[in-house]
C-alpha positions in Angstrom: 6.7 -21.9 15.7 4.2 -23.3 13.3 0.6 -24.2 14.3 1.3 -27.9 13.7 4.5 -27.8 15.9 2.6 -25.9 18.6 -0.2 -28.6 18.6 2.3 -31.4 18.8 4.2 -29.9 21.6 1.0 -29.1 23.5 -0.3 -32.7 23.1 3.1 -34.1 24.2 3.1 -31.9 27.3 -0.5 -32.8 28.1 0.3 -36.5 27.7 3.3 -36.2 30.0 1.3 -34.5 32.6 -1.4 -37.1 32.6 0.5 -40.4 32.0 3.9 -40.2 33.5 4.8 -40.8 37.2 6.4 -37.4 37.3 3.4 -35.7 35.9 1.0 -37.5 38.3 3.1 -36.7 41.5 3.6 -33.1 40.4 0.0 -32.4 39.9 -1.0 -34.0 43.2 1.5 -31.8 45.1 0.6 -28.7 43.0 -3.0 -28.7 44.0 -2.9 -30.4 47.4 0.3 -29.2 48.9 1.6 -26.2 46.7 3.6 -24.7 49.6 6.1 -27.7 49.2 7.0 -26.6 45.7 9.3 -23.7 45.1 9.1 -21.7 41.9 12.4 -22.9 40.8 11.3 -26.6 41.3 8.0 -25.9 39.6 9.9 -24.4 36.6 12.3 -27.3 36.3 9.4 -30.0 36.5 7.4 -28.2 33.8 10.5 -28.1 31.6 11.1 -31.8 32.2 7.4 -32.5 31.2 8.0 -30.7 27.9 6.8 -27.2 28.3 8.9 -24.6 26.5 9.9 -22.0 29.1 12.3 -19.2 28.1 15.4 -18.9 30.2 14.4 -15.7 31.8 11.0 -16.9 33.1 10.4 -18.5 36.5 7.0 -20.1 36.8 5.2 -19.7 40.1 2.7 -22.2 41.4 -0.4 -20.0 40.5 0.9 -19.9 36.9 1.4 -23.7 36.9 -2.1 -24.3 38.2 -3.4 -22.0 35.4 -1.6 -24.0 32.8 -2.5 -27.5 34.2 -6.0 -26.6 34.7 -6.5 -25.5 31.0 -6.8 -22.0 32.1 -4.0 -20.6 29.7 -4.6 -17.0 28.7 -5.3 -17.9 25.0 -8.3 -20.0 25.9 -9.9 -17.3 28.0 -9.2 -14.6 25.4 -10.6 -16.7 22.6 -13.8 -17.3 24.7 -14.1 -13.5 25.1 -13.5 -13.6 28.8 -12.1 -10.7 30.7 -9.2 -11.1 33.0 -11.2 -11.5 36.3 -13.0 -14.3 34.7 -9.7 -16.0 33.8 -9.2 -16.5 37.5 -12.3 -18.5 38.1 -10.7 -21.9 38.4 -7.4 -20.8 39.9 -6.1 -17.7 41.6 -3.7 -16.3 39.1 -2.3 -12.9 39.9 -1.8 -10.0 37.5 2.0 -10.9 37.5 1.0 -14.4 36.9 -1.2 -13.4 33.9 1.8 -11.6 32.3 3.9 -14.8 32.8 1.1 -16.9 31.2 1.0 -14.5 28.2 4.8 -14.9 27.8 4.5 -18.7 28.0 1.6 -18.8 25.5 3.6 -16.8 23.1 6.8 -18.9 23.4 4.7 -22.1 23.0 2.8 -20.9 20.0 -0.6 -20.7 21.7 -1.0 -17.1 20.6 0.7 -15.0 18.0 2.8 -12.0 19.0 0.1 -9.5 18.1 -2.3 -11.2 20.3 0.1 -11.4 23.0 0.8 -7.7 22.8 -2.9 -7.0 23.3 -3.1 -9.3 26.2 -0.2 -7.5 27.8 -2.1 -4.3 27.3 -5.2 -5.7 28.9 -3.2 -7.0 31.9 -1.8 -3.4 32.3 -5.3 -2.1 32.0 -6.4 -4.5 34.8 -3.7 -3.0 37.1 -4.7 0.5 36.2 -8.2 -0.2 37.1 -7.1 -1.7 40.4 -5.1 1.4 41.3 -7.7 3.7 39.7 -5.3 4.8 37.0 -3.5 7.5 38.9 0.2 8.1 39.1 1.5 5.5 41.6 3.8 7.9 43.5 1.1 10.4 44.2 -1.4 7.6 45.1 1.0 6.1 47.6 1.9 9.5 49.1 -1.8 10.1 49.6 -2.3 6.7 51.2 0.7 7.2 53.5 -0.7 10.6 54.5 -4.0 9.0 55.3 -2.2 6.4 57.6 -0.1 9.0 59.4 -2.9 11.4 60.6 -3.8 11.5 64.3 -7.2 11.5 65.8 -7.4 15.3 66.3 -10.3 17.3 64.9 -8.1 19.0 62.2 -6.7 15.6 61.2 -10.3 14.2 61.1 -10.9 17.1 58.6 -7.8 15.9 56.6 -9.1 12.4 56.5 -12.4 13.5 55.3 -10.7 15.6 52.5 -8.6 12.6 51.5 -11.7 10.3 51.2 -13.5 12.9 49.3 -10.6 13.3 46.8 -10.4 9.5 46.4 -14.2 9.2 45.8 -14.1 12.1 43.3 -11.2 10.6 41.4 -12.9 7.2 41.5 -16.1 8.5 40.1 -14.1 10.1 37.2 -11.8 7.1 36.5 -14.1 4.1 37.0 -16.4 4.7 34.0 -13.4 5.2 31.8 -11.7 2.1 33.2 -14.9 0.0 32.2 -15.0 1.6 28.8 -11.3 0.8 28.3 -11.8 -2.8 29.4 -14.8 -3.2 27.0 -13.0 -1.7 24.1 -10.1 -4.1 24.6 -12.5 -6.9 24.8 -14.2 -5.8 21.6 -10.9 -5.6 19.9 -10.0 -9.2 21.0 -13.4 -10.3 19.5 -12.6 -8.4 16.3 -15.7 -6.0 16.7 -13.4 -2.9 16.5 -10.2 -2.2 14.7 -7.0 -0.8 16.3 -7.8 2.5 14.7 -11.2 2.6 16.4 -9.5 1.5 19.8 -7.1 4.4 19.6 -9.8 6.9 18.6 -12.1 5.7 21.3 -9.4 5.9 23.9 -8.7 9.5 23.0 -12.4 10.5 23.1 -13.9 8.5 26.0 -10.9 7.5 28.3 -8.6 10.6 28.2 -7.4 10.2 31.8 -6.2 6.7 31.1 -4.5 7.6 27.8 -1.1 8.5 29.5 -0.9 5.2 31.2 -1.8 3.1 28.2 0.1 5.1 25.6 3.5 5.1 27.4 7.1 4.7 26.2 7.2 0.9 26.6 3.7 0.0 25.7 2.9 -2.4 22.9 0.6 0.3 21.3 3.5 2.7 21.1 5.8 0.0 19.7 3.1 -0.5 16.9 2.5 3.3 16.4 5.3 5.4 17.7 3.6 8.5 16.3 1.2 8.2 19.3 3.9 9.7 21.6 3.5 13.0 19.7 0.1 13.6 21.3 0.6 15.9 24.2 -0.5 15.1 27.7 -1.2 17.6 30.5 -1.5 17.7 34.2 -4.9 17.6 35.9 -6.2 17.3 39.4 -9.2 16.6 41.5 -9.7 18.4 44.8 -11.4 16.8 47.8 -12.6 18.9 50.7 -13.5 17.8 54.3 -14.4 19.2 57.6 -14.9 18.3 61.2 -17.1 20.1 63.8 -17.8 20.3 67.5 -21.5 20.7 68.2 -23.2 22.2 71.2 -26.8 22.2 72.5 -28.9 25.3 72.9 -30.5 25.3 76.4 -34.3 25.3 76.9 -36.4 26.8 75.7 -34.5 27.5 72.5 -33.4 23.8 72.0 -31.5 22.6 68.9 -27.8 22.2 68.1 -25.2 24.6 66.8 -21.5 24.5 65.7 -19.1 25.4 68.4 -16.0 25.1 66.2 -15.2 23.9 62.7 -12.0 22.6 61.0 -11.7 22.7 57.2 -9.1 20.9 54.9 -8.6 20.2 51.3 -6.5 17.5 49.6 -5.5 17.2 45.9 -4.8 14.2 43.6 -2.6 15.1 40.7 -2.7 13.0 37.5 -2.1 13.3 33.8 -4.7 13.3 31.0 -4.6 13.7 27.1 -3.8 17.2 26.2 -6.3 17.4 23.2 -10.1 17.3 23.1 -11.6 15.0 20.5 -15.0 14.1 19.1 -15.6 11.3 16.7 -15.2 13.4 13.6 -12.1 15.2 14.8 -10.6 11.9 16.0 -11.2 10.2 12.7 -9.4 13.0 10.8 -6.6 13.5 13.3 -5.6 9.8 13.6 -6.0 9.2 9.9 -3.5 12.1 9.3 -1.2 10.7 12.0 -1.3 7.0 11.3 -2.4 6.4 7.7 -1.6 9.5 5.8 2.2 8.8 5.7 1.4 5.6 3.7 -1.2 7.2 1.5 0.4 10.6 0.5 2.4 8.9 -2.2 -0.7 7.5 -3.9 -2.6 10.8 -3.5 0.3 12.7 -5.3 0.6 10.0 -8.0 -3.1 10.0 -8.6 -3.2 13.8 -9.0 -0.4 13.6 -11.6 -2.2 10.6 -13.4 -5.4 12.6 -13.6 -3.6 15.7 -15.0 -2.1 13.6 -17.7 -5.4 12.0 -18.6 -4.2 8.4 -17.9 -6.3 5.4 -17.2 -7.2 5.1 -13.5 -4.7 3.6 -11.0 -7.2 1.0 -9.9 -8.0 -0.2 -13.4 -4.3 -0.5 -14.2 -3.6 -2.3 -10.9 -6.4 -4.7 -11.7 -5.1 -5.5 -15.1 -1.6 -5.9 -13.8 -2.7 -8.2 -11.1 -4.5 -10.5 -13.6 -1.5 -10.8 -15.9 1.4 -10.3 -13.4 0.3 -10.7 -9.8 3.8 -10.0 -8.5 4.2 -6.9 -10.7 3.7 -3.2 -10.4 1.7 -0.3 -11.6 4.3 0.3 -14.3 5.8 2.8 -16.7 7.6 -0.1 -18.4 4.9 -2.7 -19.3 3.2 -2.8 -22.7 -0.4 -2.6 -21.4 -1.8 -2.7 -24.9 -0.3 -6.1 -25.4 -1.5 -7.1 -22.0 -5.1 -6.3 -22.9 -4.9 -8.2 -26.2 -3.2 -11.2 -24.6 -5.9 -11.3 -22.0 -8.7 -10.9 -24.5 -9.8 -7.7 -22.9 -10.7 -4.1 -24.0 -11.0 -0.8 -22.0 -14.7 -1.2 -22.4 -14.4 -4.1 -19.9 -13.2 -1.6 -17.3 -16.0 0.8 -18.0 -13.6 3.0 -20.0 -14.7 4.6 -23.3 -11.2 5.8 -24.3 -11.1 3.9 -27.6 -14.0 6.0 -28.8 -12.1 9.1 -28.1 -8.8 7.9 -29.7 -10.7 6.6 -32.8 -12.2 10.1 -33.2 -8.7 11.6 -32.7 -7.4 9.3 -35.4 -9.9 10.4 -38.0 -9.4 14.1 -37.0 -5.7 13.7 -37.4 -5.9 12.5 -40.9 -7.9 15.6 -41.8 -5.8 18.0 -39.8 -5.7 21.4 -41.7 -8.5 20.5 -44.0 -12.0 22.0 -44.0 -14.4 19.2 -43.1 -17.4 21.4 -42.7 -20.6 21.2 -44.9 -21.1 24.0 -47.4 -24.7 24.9 -48.1 -25.6 25.4 -51.9 -28.7 26.4 -53.7 -29.0 22.9 -55.3 -26.8 20.3 -53.7 -26.2 16.7 -54.5 -23.6 16.3 -51.7 -21.0 15.6 -54.4 -19.8 19.2 -55.2 -16.1 20.0 -55.1 -16.8 22.1 -52.0 -18.1 19.1 -50.0 -15.7 16.3 -51.2 -13.6 16.7 -48.0 -16.7 16.7 -45.8 -18.1 13.5 -47.4 -14.7 11.7 -47.1 -14.6 12.9 -43.5 -18.0 11.6 -42.7 -17.3 8.3 -44.5 -14.1 7.7 -42.5 -16.0 8.5 -39.3 -18.6 5.9 -40.3 -15.9 3.3 -41.0 -14.4 4.0 -37.6 -17.8 3.7 -36.0 -18.3 0.3 -37.6 -14.9 -0.8 -36.4 -15.7 0.2 -32.8 -19.0 -1.7 -33.0 -17.1 -4.7 -34.3 -14.6 -4.4 -31.5 -17.3 -4.3 -28.9 -19.0 -7.4 -30.5 -15.7 -9.4 -30.9 -13.9 -8.0 -27.9 -10.7 -7.8 -30.0 -8.9 -4.5 -29.9 -6.6 -5.5 -32.8 -9.4 -4.1 -35.1 -8.1 -0.6 -33.9 -4.5 -1.2 -32.7 -3.3 -2.3 -36.1 -3.3 1.5 -36.7 0.1 2.8 -35.3 -1.6 6.1 -34.3 -4.3 4.4 -32.2 -1.8 1.8 -30.7 0.6 4.6 -29.5 -2.3 6.8 -28.2 -3.6 3.9 -26.2 -0.1 2.9 -25.0 0.5 6.4 -23.7 -3.0 6.4 -22.1 -2.1 3.3 -20.1 1.6 4.1 -19.5 2.2 5.3 -15.9 5.3 7.1 -16.8 7.6 8.5 -14.1 6.1 10.9 -11.5 7.7 14.1 -10.5 8.7 12.7 -7.1 10.4 9.6 -8.7 12.7 12.1 -10.7 13.5 13.8 -7.4 15.0 11.1 -5.1 14.9 13.3 -2.0 11.1 13.9 -2.4 10.4 10.5 -3.7 12.3 8.9 -0.9 10.4 10.8 1.7 7.0 9.8 0.2 8.0 6.2 0.1 9.9 5.9 3.4 7.1 3.8 5.0 7.7 1.0 2.7 10.5 -1.6 3.2 12.0 -1.0 -0.2 14.4 1.8 -0.3 13.2 3.1 -3.7 11.2 6.0 -5.0 9.2 3.3 -6.9 8.1 1.4 -3.9 4.6 2.7 -4.3 4.3 0.9 -7.6 4.7 -2.6 -6.1 1.3 -4.3 -6.1 1.9 -5.9 -2.7 2.4 -2.3 -1.3 -0.7 -1.1 -3.1 -2.7 -3.9 -1.6 -1.3 -3.4 2.0 -2.3 0.3 1.8 -5.8 -0.7 0.5 -6.2 -3.1 3.4 -5.2 -0.4 6.0 -7.6 2.0 4.4 -10.4 -0.6 4.4 -9.8 -1.3 8.0 -10.1 2.4 8.8 -13.2 3.0 6.6 -15.1 0.0 8.0 -14.2 0.4 11.6 -17.3 0.0 13.8 -16.4 3.2 15.6 -15.3 5.4 12.8 -17.3 4.2 9.8 -20.3 6.5 10.5 -18.1 9.7 10.4 -18.3 11.9 7.4 -14.5 12.0 7.1 -14.2 8.1 6.8 -17.1 8.0 4.3 -15.5 10.5 2.0 -12.0 9.3 2.3 -9.8 8.9 -0.9 -12.5 7.7 -3.4 -9.8 7.0 -6.0 -8.6 4.1 -3.8 -11.1 1.2 -4.2 -12.2 -1.1 -1.3 -10.7 -4.6 -1.3 -14.2 -5.9 -2.1 -14.6 -3.7 -5.2 -11.0 -4.5 -6.3 -11.7 -8.3 -5.9 -15.0 -7.9 -7.8 -13.2 -6.2 -10.7 -10.4 -8.8 -10.9 -13.0 -11.7 -10.7 -15.1 -10.2 -13.5 -12.2 -9.5 -15.9 -10.7 -12.8 -15.2 -14.0 -14.5 -16.1 -14.2 -12.5 -19.3 -10.6 -13.3 -20.2 -10.9 -17.0 -19.6 -14.2 -17.3 -21.5 -13.0 -15.2 -24.5 -9.6 -17.2 -24.6 -11.6 -20.4 -24.8 -13.9 -19.0 -27.6 -10.9 -17.9 -29.6 -9.4 -21.2 -29.3 -12.5 -22.9 -30.3 -12.8 -20.5 -33.4 -9.2 -21.2 -34.3 -9.9 -25.0 -34.3 -12.9 -24.4 -36.5 -11.0 -22.1 -38.8 -8.2 -24.7 -39.2 -10.6 -27.5 -40.0 -12.2 -25.3 -42.6 -8.9 -24.3 -44.1 -9.0 -20.7 -43.3 -7.9 -18.3 -40.4 -9.6 -16.7 -37.4 -9.6 -13.3 -39.1 -11.4 -14.6 -42.2 -13.9 -16.7 -40.3 -17.1 -14.8 -39.8 -20.1 -15.9 -37.7 -23.4 -15.4 -39.6 -25.8 -16.5 -36.9 -26.2 -14.4 -33.7 -25.3 -15.9 -30.3 -29.0 -15.8 -29.5 -30.1 -17.8 -32.6 -31.6 -21.2 -32.0 -29.9 -24.2 -33.7 -26.5 -24.8 -35.2 -24.1 -21.9 -35.5 -23.5 -20.7 -39.1 -20.1 -19.4 -40.3 -18.7 -18.0 -43.5 -15.3 -16.9 -44.8 
């Protein structure tokens, strides 16, 4: 359901409640005589008033009061309220909160992701109420407490049970508060889901098995979490009862005539690994993010070994020219550069200088280009002819490079087939080893929707991975770790990537406009762009002077 549809439906429902006879009568009965309304009747009336209620949901009166009073879960969550605060105006139960969550989701008041977190929070609320222990063992202990008789031994048993409860409470209660605060921070976007998981593992280990369970929304999002082992733990309570006697005068004082001792144990589960912030950052990166990133790590290693242009620069150029494209082994990136009025220098890449030098060296391959000392030398002897020619060609190429940087037109160099081909190979992301091996490549790409060894090349997949990595690097709980700070430097941040694209887009646009203007001037003067030369410098005051 779209936001617009949700808003229209909500407004229609609100108007029906306020302005129809059915709505007025229902509200009056709901708040003054709620006992007269069955859950079935309440559900039917709400449907009649326009509320979208799934077939499987029966709305109780407390939930109806919550909706009518404007206490829908979404409103409280957006206001940063916890679940106890949501019950300030009406007495909505934990079960009712879950129903409100389902209704909020079906009516478009919250998206499915938000609803999942609310469901988690509701579960946490119940955990806190039961102190997070395994229900069966807790109930067994409570029944045991109810069944003891008023004997001295049983009194010791009671004291042991109460001691066990208190020890467990003192262990669980701080963790419960941390967990509740953490979920609230997540709802307020103060911590990412990666930080939530790491913080749970470090600071609420005894609640981990209850929150990370087979049917929890967290496990549906990250099934890998079920791989983390849990282990049994226990707290032991001790108790005693005594019969006291009085020493007769003159000794006076009291003494123990008889003593009964007892101990009781609460069994529960806790996470089976010990984490600190550094180890948690590395562990959960390897578990949750590494499967997405390995393919880029392997590809980058091969790219570096071949001496190619960086992956981030190729991705930026591709995005500028073909936003729906890929980091490709099939595109003509040299033509892309020329068409966009860009050069490698615009990416901070000096490769053209290296290729130009290679071009000159290639022309003199096998020849002696060294200078030969003579007693009297005019630099023109037969021995130094090749040296002089070599130096002259180097100077010509240096001038061309300066002209390129001044005009931002790589055609000055790419008209030479040697340089064109060298630059093309430099920017060509030819097939990787894992793309040639479908078994290996399929495994590296298995996280992506496309069933292809080339899925990593798609820009939308590249951006998705950058976003995941950004979220992890910048998480308020993990960002300070050495691991997060040093993570995959060859993968740029979203901010840096945007800055690169914005900058080259500006350069491309301005240069294209300038070239169009020069073409117009050249046409009016009866010449071509290539022959038209600017005499005055850009900084010169007054009219621009050209020659051709």
